[in-house]
C-alpha positions as CSV (number, residue, x, y, z in Angstrom):
1,M,23.3,-59.0,105.0
2,T,19.6,-58.5,104.4
3,G,20.3,-54.7,102.5
4,E,19.1,-53.0,105.2
5,R,21.0,-50.2,106.5
6,T,20.5,-48.7,109.6
7,L,20.5,-44.3,109.4
8,A,22.3,-43.8,112.5
9,A,22.6,-39.6,112.2
10,L,20.7,-36.7,109.8
11,Q,22.0,-33.4,109.7
12,P,19.3,-30.7,108.5
13,G,19.3,-27.4,109.1
14,Y,18.4,-26.6,112.3
15,S,18.6,-23.2,114.6
16,L,16.5,-21.2,116.9
17,F,15.7,-19.1,112.4
18,S,15.3,-22.8,110.9
19,R,12.9,-25.0,113.1
20,E,11.2,-26.9,110.2
21,V,12.9,-30.3,111.3
22,E,10.4,-30.3,115.2
23,A,7.2,-30.8,113.1
24,E,8.4,-34.3,112.2
25,L,11.8,-35.1,111.5
26,L,12.7,-34.1,115.3
27,P,10.7,-36.1,116.7
28,T,11.0,-39.7,114.5
29,C,14.8,-39.2,115.1
30,R,13.8,-38.7,119.3
31,E,11.3,-42.0,118.3
32,L,14.2,-44.0,116.3
33,G,17.6,-42.6,118.4
34,I,18.7,-41.2,115.4
35,T,21.0,-38.5,116.5
36,L,20.0,-35.3,114.7
37,G,23.1,-32.8,113.8
38,A,22.6,-29.8,113.9
39,Y,23.9,-27.6,110.6
40,S,24.1,-24.5,110.9
41,P,22.8,-23.6,114.6
42,I,24.0,-20.4,114.7
43,G,21.9,-19.2,111.3
44,R,24.8,-18.4,109.7
45,A,25.9,-16.3,112.4
46,L,23.0,-14.1,113.1
47,L,22.5,-15.6,116.2
48,A,25.7,-14.7,117.3
49,G,24.9,-11.1,117.9
50,G,28.1,-10.1,115.2
51,I,26.5,-9.0,112.8
52,T,24.8,-5.5,112.2
53,T,22.4,-3.8,109.5
54,D,25.2,-1.9,108.4
55,T,27.5,-5.7,108.0
56,A,29.0,-6.1,104.5
57,F,28.9,-9.3,102.6
58,G,31.1,-10.2,99.9
59,G,29.9,-11.5,97.1
60,D,32.0,-14.9,97.7
61,D,29.7,-15.0,101.4
62,L,26.9,-17.0,101.0
63,R,25.0,-14.2,102.9
64,S,25.4,-12.3,100.3
65,G,22.8,-13.6,98.4
66,N,20.2,-15.7,101.4
67,P,16.6,-13.4,102.0
68,R,17.1,-14.1,105.5
69,F,20.1,-11.2,105.4
70,S,18.1,-9.2,102.8
71,A,18.3,-5.6,104.4
72,A,14.8,-5.6,105.3
73,N,14.8,-9.0,106.4
74,R,18.0,-8.5,108.2
75,A,16.6,-5.6,110.7
76,A,13.5,-8.0,111.9
77,N,15.7,-10.5,112.5
78,L,18.1,-8.4,114.0
79,A,15.8,-7.6,116.4
80,L,14.7,-11.5,117.3
81,V,18.5,-11.7,118.3
82,D,18.1,-8.4,120.7
83,R,15.6,-10.5,122.8
84,L,18.3,-13.1,122.7
85,R,20.7,-10.9,124.1
86,A,18.8,-9.9,126.3
87,L,18.0,-13.3,127.9
88,A,21.9,-14.0,127.4
89,D,23.4,-11.6,128.9
90,E,20.7,-12.1,132.1
91,L,22.0,-15.6,132.3
92,G,26.0,-14.5,131.6
93,V,26.3,-16.5,128.4
94,T,27.2,-15.1,124.5
95,P,23.8,-15.4,122.4
96,A,25.4,-18.2,120.0
97,Q,26.1,-19.9,123.1
98,L,22.3,-20.0,124.3
99,A,21.6,-20.7,121.0
100,L,23.9,-24.0,121.0
101,A,22.3,-25.2,124.7
102,W,18.6,-24.6,123.3
103,L,19.5,-26.8,120.9
104,L,21.5,-28.8,123.0
105,A,18.5,-29.4,125.3
106,R,16.4,-30.4,122.8
107,G,18.3,-33.4,121.6
108,A,20.2,-31.8,118.6
109,V,23.6,-31.7,118.1
110,P,24.9,-28.8,116.7
111,I,27.2,-28.4,114.2
112,P,29.0,-24.8,114.5
113,G,31.4,-23.5,112.0
114,T,33.8,-21.4,113.5
115,T,36.1,-18.8,112.0
116,S,38.8,-18.4,115.2
117,L,39.7,-20.8,118.4
118,R,38.0,-17.8,120.5
119,H,34.6,-19.0,118.7
120,L,35.4,-22.4,118.8
121,A,35.8,-22.4,122.7
122,D,33.0,-20.0,122.9
123,N,31.2,-22.9,121.2
124,A,33.0,-25.4,123.8
125,A,31.3,-23.2,126.5
126,A,27.2,-24.0,125.4
127,T,28.1,-27.6,126.7
128,A,27.9,-26.8,130.3
129,I,24.4,-24.8,130.3
130,T,21.7,-26.4,131.8
131,L,19.4,-24.3,130.9
132,T,15.6,-25.1,133.2
133,P,12.6,-26.0,131.3
134,E,11.0,-21.8,132.0
135,Q,14.1,-20.9,129.9
136,L,13.5,-23.1,127.3
137,G,10.3,-22.4,127.4
138,Q,11.0,-18.4,127.4
139,I,13.5,-18.7,124.6
140,T,11.3,-20.5,121.8
141,D,8.6,-17.9,122.6
142,L,11.1,-15.2,122.6
143,I,12.2,-16.0,118.4
144,P,9.2,-17.9,117.5
145,A,9.3,-19.6,114.6
146,D,6.9,-18.1,112.4
147,A,8.0,-14.4,113.2
148,V,12.1,-15.3,111.6
149,Q,12.2,-13.1,108.2
150,G,13.3,-14.5,104.9
151,E,13.6,-17.9,103.5
152,R,17.3,-20.5,104.4
153,L,18.3,-20.7,101.5
154,S,18.7,-18.7,98.3
155,P,17.3,-20.0,95.5
156,S,20.0,-21.7,93.9
157,A,21.0,-22.9,96.9
158,A,17.5,-24.0,97.3
159,R,17.3,-25.7,94.3
160,W,20.5,-27.9,94.9
161,V,18.2,-29.8,98.4
162,G,15.1,-29.8,96.7
163,K,13.3,-27.1,97.6
């Protein structure tokens, strides 16, 4: 052994709401055959469509201190989710399924957290969705990367990952 190691997978945060990896990391992974496991692919449940402006997060919930979930940012981000929900309704799927199918079509392997068997089944159903190139473009256009409000991580979490 020469001391070289093969990198098999990376697990960055990646979703319709967190697209920083698209510039360099995702193309590099594709080029080198490295699996990109998308952490938080439903944006800490924001893209699932169940969070509202009235949703209260307990003090032990990571979202309570997350800038993306502040009152002002959440309202703006929920407007983006509403766009996704409209297309999901047209396609007969949930917003979460559409967000996961978009990632799968882009070559990422989503790693959604789940709190129930119903969510697990819902998430797994995304693997059966085949999106056309037009639909992929439409989804990307519905939620432009620069339209999402608030940082993905709280300041304390950002320090843990060196940001």
